[in-house]
Structure formats: structure tokens, C-alpha cells
C-alpha positions, 0 to 999 in steps of 0.5 A: 215557359208555360206562363210565357206561352199562356201570355202569348196566347192571351195577347193574340186573343186580345188582338183578335177580339179588339180587331173583331167588329161588333154591333153595326160595324160588323155590317159595313160594306167593304170592297177591295176592288174598283167597280165595273160600272154604276150597277156595282155602286153602293148607296150613301145618303141622309135626310132625303138625298141618295147617292150611288157611289162607285170608283171606276177606271181610277175615277170617283162617280156618284149619281144624285137623287132627292125626294120630290124631283118630279118633272112635267111628265111626273118622272122622278128625275135624277139630279145628275152625276158627279165625276172626280179625277185626281192627278197624279193618279193616286189609285192603286189596284193592289191597295184600294178600299171602298167602305160604307161606314154605317155608324156614321152614314158615309162612304170612305175610299182609301188607296195607297200608291207608293208612298202616296196615301189618299182618302176620300169621304163622301157624305150627306148632311142629315139636316140640309140637302148638301153633298160633301166630298172631302179629299185628303192626301199626304201629297199634293194633288190636282182635283177635277170635279165634273158635273155630268148631265144627259138633260143638256137637250130635250129628250123624247122618250118612246115606248117602254121608256115612258114607264118612268113617267105617268104616261106608261104605254098610253101617252096622249101626245109625243112626250118631251123631257125638257132640258135643264138649265146648265151653266157655269156660275162664276167658279161653280156649276149651276144646274136646275129644272123648272117645270112649265105651267102645263104638266101631267096634272092638267092633262089628267084632270081634263081626262078624268072630268075634274076641270070644274073643280080644278081651281080647288085641287092641289097641284104639286107639279106646276112651277116646281123647280129643283137642281143644284150648285156644285163648287169646290175649295180653290177650284175654278171653271175649266170648260165643258166636254161631251161623252157617253156613259154606256147608252147615254150621251152627256155633257160635263162641266168641269171645275179644276184646282187652281193649284195642287193641294193635300186637301180638297172639298167639294160641295153640292147644294140641292134645293127644291122650290115650289111654285110659290117660291123662287129657286134661286132664293132657296139656293142662296138660303141653303148655301148661307145656312150650310156655311153657318153650320159648316163647323158642326154639320158633320158632328150633328149628322154623325150624332143622328146616325148614332141615335138611329142605330141605337134606336133599334137593331137585329144582329144575327149570328154575330159570333160566327166566322162564316159570313156567308151563312144564311143567318148572317146574311139575313142580319146584315142585309136587314141593317143595310136596307134599314140604312137605305130607308134612313136616306129618305128619313125626312123627304117631302115624299115617301120612299118609292117602292120601285128603287127609292133614291138608288136607281142607276142606268137601267141597262144594268137591271135589264140589258134591253132597256137602253134608256137614261139613268132617269128610268125606273119601271112603274113611274116616278110620281105614280105610287102603288099602295100595295107596294108602298105599305111594305116599305113603311110597316116595319118602321113601327117595330124599328121605332122609326116612326118619325120616318113615316111622316112623308108617307102619311103626309102624301095622303094627307096632302091629297085628301081634298082632291080625293074628296072632290072625286066623290063629290064630282062623280057620285055626289057623296062624301068621303075620300076616294083613293085608288090603289095606283095613284098620282101624287095629286090624288087622281088615278094614273091616266094609263090605268084609268084608260083613255079608251073607255066606253062613253057611258062608263062611270067617270070615277072608275078606272077602266082596268081589269087589275085596278077596278074597285080596288080602293081599300089600300088607303086603310093600311095607312090609316091603321099605321097612323093609328098605331103611331098613337098606340106605339109612341102616343103621337098626336094624330089630330092632324090626320083624323080628317084623313082617317075619317074621310077614308072610312066615310067613303066606304060607308057612303059609296056602298050604300050609294051603289046598293041603292042604284041596284035596288031599294035597300042600302043594306043586306038582310042582316043590316050589313053593307054590301061591299060589291063590286069590290076587289080582294087585292088585284087578284080576286075581281068583281068580289062580293065582300072581299076579305081584305076589305072586310078585315080592313074596315073592322080593324081600323074602325075598332082601333079608331074607337079605342082612341082617347076621348080627345079625338072623338066626340060622343056623336062621332063615336056613335056614328063609327060604332054604327058603321062597325056593326054594318061591316059584314063577316069574313067569309070561309070555304072548304079546301081539301076538306079543311075550313079556310078563310075565303078571299071573298064571299064570291068573285068573278075571276082571278087576275093576279097572284096575291093572297088576300085570304091571309090578310086577316093574318097580316096586316090586320091581325084578326087571326094569329098566335093566342087568338081564336081561329088560329087553326082556320088561318093555318088551314088557309096557309097549308091547304088553300090551293091558290095560296099554295100556287102563289107562294114565293119570296120574290118582290112584294110577296109576303108569305114569310110574314104570314108564316111568322104570324102563324108561328110556322118557324121552319117556313118563316126561316126558309122564306125569310132567308130567301127574302133577305139573302144576298141579292146577287148584285155587288151591294147585297141589299139591292134586290130586284127587279122582282115585279118592279125595279131595282133596288126593290124596296118592297122586297126589302120591306117585306123581309124586314117585317118577316124577321121582326115578326119571327122575333116579336109579335103583339096583341093589345098589351100582350108581347110574344117573344120568339113566336116563330124563331128557329133554335139554330139562329142566335140573335140580339135585338132591340124592337119596339112594342105599343105603349112606349115599350122597347124590348132588348134581348139576346137569344141563344139556342132558341132561349132568351138568355138576357132581356131588358124591358122598358118600362119595367112595368111592361115585363108582366105583359111579356110571354116567351113562346 
């Protein structure tokens, strides 16, 4: 009898264990009720296509977005909305499931009504911009697939709605969002937008006095075309209809099944064509390639996702039964956000900090903003470097260096335009990249300011927040340099960008010094970095600490490159510049020596903490390095740092705490960062300071968690530098010199560890 009881217990335990989800599967999002609106959607995507998927009122909906779909006003337009209706209605409120299956990158929807069982799979091809909807049922169904567009007519955004484009609060003339071309094309729906020749680019070039070199400038907007073709298996055109989804009127074009069937397939092709290409030709080529690969596309995409999840991971408290615990939420949301980043792995443009590819109707972020689904705050083609950097820094530790290319190429492609700024305005060399920048390399026109004094420097933004802030390009230069150190990437193609960005500081601050007096340097032979800006916060700064730390670190790293990257003459020039960088400044706070934000400044304009930038991202101070006590004093006693401390949005206090080895602080702030967002999809944080889903919120959370587990200094690898003993974890992270660390942490101790290559094990130190 005892034997039988034991066997019964063992059998039930086996069932429990076999049903338990482990690895990435434990983080699948599963919903058992339909959504109320698009604000309760879940992300789905791949390559550079993002969908917001939800089921509402027994119908499947999804918004479509793709990287690089900028209109004449530089709005990042959505590619429309799809609605799928099945008849007879297979959906049941009692037996419904919508799940994001992370390991395969797709969304599965299943429902049962009586004896009828229906499954819908929504997925995106990783290697081609094609959306797939596969319907399978055990009873025949009629499918009606509708493409819905609110751009079936010209629209006239006014007021705050122009925050979605480059005009913001200061459009120079009435703004028009021109209608798309929309029609049936046989038994498919064709939709596309083709930019006119005259765009925001032309107006901004004229505003900023660059017309003399306009023919030399890269123009990404003129003639740009984007859109798609929707078709279904055994479906035919079935007419149009008008409707209103919440605040936005739209027109729908419907395809309907010719007859009931147990299987239905819907395909949406989403090509983009530049000015020198024909959109219809790009569409034809995409359709043909997709048809050729139809037998292997799903398997290839699933293989990519498997490789992606195998590449890196952090699993927290996987064994606990309480899935509402802070640790489990942190681990789950880290992985959910990494999924969102992967949906723009190979985009033409970087993942936007203010919503990425997953924005929805703005009324579900702010009930007062009754605009179209194209809206996002802080622009579409406008990029803000301080925000963008936090989206891309975590990709080094997660080994996702291939996904950093869009951000690097963003600056590389604008390089000549940025160099022309220096040549036209100041007659010197070097690339002048501003903090808030259009996708053609010039400052945003509203921030540049239309109402400027007539004699004000044409190269400057007349703007209290952004004036003299141009050191943020150096973080992207450092990221590029780190890819060479992490994975031995060939960065030859980016060397002109790095060197030109450094040249600007060398040339421009000598130029400014000579305008003020007869000497180019101070009494110690250093550059006088004035006027400058320590982030957007400490303005009209003299030797801003963020700039000093950036120049020192990037120049040092540049000089560490193999000889193949730099000639002897170049090394001599960059070594000379490194000697010209002034020292970091310090001040007393509450009787303690602390890092100062600058040597001097005139006013405080925002709520950043650049006095801690030498800790992160620049790594001058930290665990195992001289001056750690001073950096700790800065975190603990600097009155501004204490006043500004927060976990919201782009705030990086959790990262500072981790870098300084402050375990309890790092745990507290990272828990606040990565806890459930309060929305139905737990990683749709925001709006914070920007928009929902807030990607610099998620990125800074990722960085903080990574730095709690592992930090590096040269060849040294520190494990558990800020890890609390009450969080258990297993992780796989990447370190410089083609190194990966796989380890398990239990009760504050490493219980298993694998270092690849093994030779690097000698460089590992457990804190």
C-alpha cells in the first residue's frame, strides 16, 4: 500500500513537472479574456515589422508598423489596421486564450464553442516584411478580412497633434497629412503612401541656412514610398465600409472567403521604396520572394527566434509559485522587453525610444489626446540621443550586437550632412551632431527656433534645453568601439564617423576660444570646453563632466584599437588631443568630496545627473577602480542627485547604484523599473517623460539588471557586484573578448558557472 501511495505521489509530481514551464516559455503572456480596446493589445513582430494584436468583440484586430515609414512631415506613419471576422462566430467568452509564444515569436489565439475549435496564428517573417495570419478550425468558416485606414483623406493635424511630426508647437504653415492611395487590386487590397518631392527636409534646410550645400546633402524623405498589399487564400473583394474606432473615422476594404473552409491564410506584404526605386517593383519582388520561400519561411523564422533566446537570458526566481513577486516580474519583463527590441532587429532605422513599433490610439495613453493612431509624443523622424542610447546599450551584454547596426547606420548615413554644418557655419572640420536631431542630420526646426535674433549663430539651436549639447554622439561612438572589443567586429566603415565626431570637439572649442581671445587652450594646455552643457540640465557649462568623461573614454578606447585601424600619424594626433582634455571637476557636498557636474555653470534646466556619467556610461569610476569613494559620495550626498532620483522613464539611478555596488538600492530601483507597467501587457511602460510603450524606460531597466549581475573592466569580469542574496537567478551574458558567462545564483552564491572560452575563467572575480 505504501508503495502504491509513493508511486501515485511520484506520478503526480511527474505530471506537475512536465506541465511546468521553464526557460523562456515561463514568460509567455497568456490572456483568457478578450481585450476592451487597442490599449490592451500585445506586441508581435520580427525583422522590422511590429504589430499590436488584440481580440475585441469576437473580432481579431492588429495595427501594423514598420521601421522607416516617414511621411512629408517626418511623422512615423502606421501601415493601417487589419480586422478579421469569422462566421459563424467561433469565439467563446468561456473558452478563450490569446498567447504570445516567445520561443517562436508569434501570437496564438484559440477558442472553443460547443464542438467547434478554432486556432489563429499571427506571425511575421524575420527575413521579409510579410505578415501571416493562419486560421485553422475543425468546422468550415467564412473569413472576412478588412484593411482599415484613417488616411483615406487628407488630414490636418493642429496643436499638440503636431508633436508626432517634426513641426511640434511651431509649424511654419498649416500641416497636411496627405491621403494614401487605397484601392482593390483584383482580389487584394493595395495601400501605399508616396512622399511628394517637397518635404520637411527642404523647409528645414532653408530655415537653417544650408541651401548652398543642399545638393550635397542626404535626403531620406523625398519620394519615399511605403505601404502594402493584403490578400487571402480563396478570398475575393467584397466592398468597402465606413466606421469609427474610438476617436478616429476610417474606411475599410474587405476581402471575403469565396466559400466556407477549415483553413484560411491571410498575407500582408509591406515593402518600402526609396526615391531611386519603384514601389510597385519592390512589391512585386517581395511577393515573388515570399512565394518562393513559403515552404521554409516559418521554420527559418522559428530557428532565428530559438537562436535569439539561446544567445542570452536572465531568469529570476523561476521556481517560485508566486508569479506576482517582484523578482519574477523583473525577470519576466526583462525578457518581454527584449522580445520587443528583436521586432526591429534589422530595421533601416533604429528602434524609437518613444513607442518603438508598438504605439496605439493615443487616447489610451492620455485621454485628452483624441488623435489618430499615427500619434506619438516627441516625433517620428526626430531622434533624441540621450533617450536612444538607453535602448541600445543593453545589447552589448545580451550579445545582440547585430541589432545595433540600425542605430550606428543612422549616424553614419547622416555624417556628411553633420560635417557640412561645421563647414557652412564655422568653416572648420568635424561632424556637428545635435542632441535632438532629424533623420537627415539637422536640428529639429521647432527646437532650432523660428524666432531667433538676427545675429545669432546659425549653427546653434536657440533653445534653453538643447543649446551646446552635442556630446551625446560620443556614446554611440563608444558603442561602436565596444563591438570591436566584444566580438571583434570590423568597424572600419564607422571609423570616419568616430574620428569626425572627435574632430568637431577639437576644432570647435579652439575656434570658440580664439573668438574670445588670442589663446586656443587654457594655461595647462587643455581645451576650454565652454560654452557647453552637462546633459540638458547644467547649462552654459564650463568643462561639463559628461563631455570631459566622454572625450577621455572614447579617445582612450580609440587608441587601444589594433594598428590596422589607425596610422602612426593618426595615433599621434589622437594622443595629442587626449592630453588636451581637461580633468573632471569636483565639489564639496555636505562635507564630502563629490564629482561636480562641471567646473562652472549658469543655471539648472532639467533633472538629469551628469555628475554620475563618469560612473555610467563612461566607467571611469566603479568597483575595483580608484576614486570609488568619491563616486559613492556623489550618489549619497549630492543634493541635486538626491532631488532628481527616480525610476521613471529615462532615469538611470538604478544603473548608477548597480555600478557602485549598492545592492539594496540597485534592487529597489530596478524592481521599480521593471515591475509590471499597470497596462495589460506588463512591459508597455510609460508614458514617463515620453510615450507608451517607453523604450528608454525598458532599456535602462535592462542595463541595471545586467550590471547587478556582471560588470567588466578591461579584461576583468566581476560577477554579482550588486546582487541581492534573496534573488535567485540563472543567466547568460556577454563580456568583452568574445566571452560568455553562464551561471546560476542561489542565496547570493554562484552554484554553477560556465565560462567560454575557458581561458577567460582566470579573469572572473565573484564579488
